[in-house]
C-alpha positions as CSV (number, residue, x, y, z in Angstrom):
1,X,10.1,17.3,0.9
2,X,7.4,19.5,-0.4
3,X,5.5,21.8,1.9
4,X,1.8,22.1,2.3
5,X,0.2,24.9,0.3
6,X,-3.6,24.7,0.4
7,X,-6.1,27.3,1.3
8,X,-8.4,26.4,4.2
9,X,-11.5,27.0,2.2
10,X,-10.4,24.9,-0.8
11,X,-12.6,21.9,-1.5
12,X,-11.1,18.5,-2.4
13,X,-11.5,17.2,-5.9
14,X,-12.9,14.0,-4.5
15,X,-14.0,14.5,-0.9
16,X,-14.6,10.8,-0.2
17,X,-11.2,9.8,-1.4
18,X,-9.7,12.8,0.5
19,X,-11.2,11.6,3.8
20,X,-10.0,8.0,3.1
21,X,-6.4,9.1,2.3
22,X,-6.1,11.4,5.3
23,X,-7.6,8.8,7.7
24,X,-5.0,6.3,6.4
25,X,-2.1,8.6,7.1
26,X,-1.5,10.3,3.7
27,X,-0.4,13.9,3.8
28,X,-2.2,16.6,1.7
29,X,0.6,18.5,0.2
30,X,-1.2,20.9,-2.1
31,X,-4.8,21.7,-3.1
32,X,-4.9,24.0,-6.1
33,X,-6.6,24.7,-9.4
34,X,-4.6,21.7,-10.9
35,X,-5.9,19.2,-8.3
36,X,-5.0,17.6,-5.0
37,X,-1.5,16.2,-4.3
38,X,-0.8,13.7,-1.5
39,X,2.4,12.2,-0.1
40,X,2.8,8.8,1.6
41,X,5.6,9.7,4.0
42,X,5.9,6.2,5.4
43,X,7.4,5.0,2.1
44,X,10.7,6.8,2.7
45,X,13.4,5.9,5.1
46,X,14.1,9.5,6.1
47,X,12.5,13.0,5.6
48,X,15.0,13.9,2.8
49,X,14.2,10.9,0.6
50,X,11.7,10.9,-2.3
51,X,8.3,9.5,-1.3
52,X,5.3,7.8,-2.9
53,X,2.9,10.4,-4.1
54,X,-0.6,10.6,-5.5
55,X,-2.2,13.1,-7.9
56,X,-5.9,13.7,-8.2
57,X,-6.2,16.2,-11.1
58,X,-9.0,18.7,-10.8
59,X,-9.9,18.4,-14.5
60,X,-8.3,15.3,-16.0
61,X,-9.6,16.5,-19.4
62,X,-6.7,19.0,-19.3
63,X,-4.3,16.4,-20.5
64,X,-6.6,13.4,-21.2
65,X,-4.7,11.3,-18.7
66,X,-6.1,9.0,-16.1
67,X,-8.1,10.5,-13.2
68,X,-5.8,9.1,-10.4
69,X,-2.0,8.9,-10.7
70,X,0.5,7.4,-8.3
71,X,4.3,7.4,-8.4
72,X,5.8,4.9,-6.0
73,X,9.0,5.5,-4.1
74,X,10.9,3.2,-6.4
75,X,9.8,5.2,-9.5
76,X,7.0,2.9,-10.7
77,X,4.0,4.7,-12.0
78,X,0.4,3.6,-11.6
79,X,-2.8,5.0,-13.0
80,X,-6.4,4.4,-12.1
81,X,-9.6,5.5,-13.9
82,X,-11.8,5.5,-10.8
83,X,-11.4,6.3,-7.1
84,X,-12.8,2.8,-6.3
85,X,-10.0,1.1,-8.2
86,X,-7.4,3.3,-6.5
87,X,-8.9,2.7,-3.1
88,X,-8.9,-1.1,-3.7
89,X,-5.2,-1.0,-4.4
90,X,-4.1,1.3,-1.5
91,X,-2.9,-1.6,0.7
92,X,-0.5,-2.6,-2.1
93,X,0.6,1.0,-2.7
94,X,1.2,1.7,1.0
95,X,3.3,-1.5,1.6
96,X,5.9,-0.4,-0.9
97,X,8.8,1.1,1.1
98,X,12.4,2.1,0.6
99,X,14.9,0.9,3.1
100,X,17.7,3.2,4.2
101,X,20.3,0.7,3.2
102,X,19.3,0.3,-0.5
103,X,18.9,2.6,-3.5
104,X,15.3,2.9,-4.4
105,X,14.9,3.6,-8.1
106,X,13.0,2.2,-11.0
107,X,14.9,-0.3,-13.1
């Protein structure tokens, strides 16, 4: 599991989304020049397992990719152009879990 590395005075790329994610139980893993990175720890059966994570790039013009990116615990990748679209899909993202008795990988 990644460890948190964000300065106390750093500002979220998207403060409204940051508040929403934290209130829903997402863990801020890193806040850096590259953006904000969050983990959904509830997606994994144990602390050593890969988890669903979300990336909010600080400047998505750096790689011309979508503004909001998610990698689900099973390896599926999702992309959203707006925070509103991502927020509307959070219930579906958060419900995806990996059970301890099965292998969770993308097919």
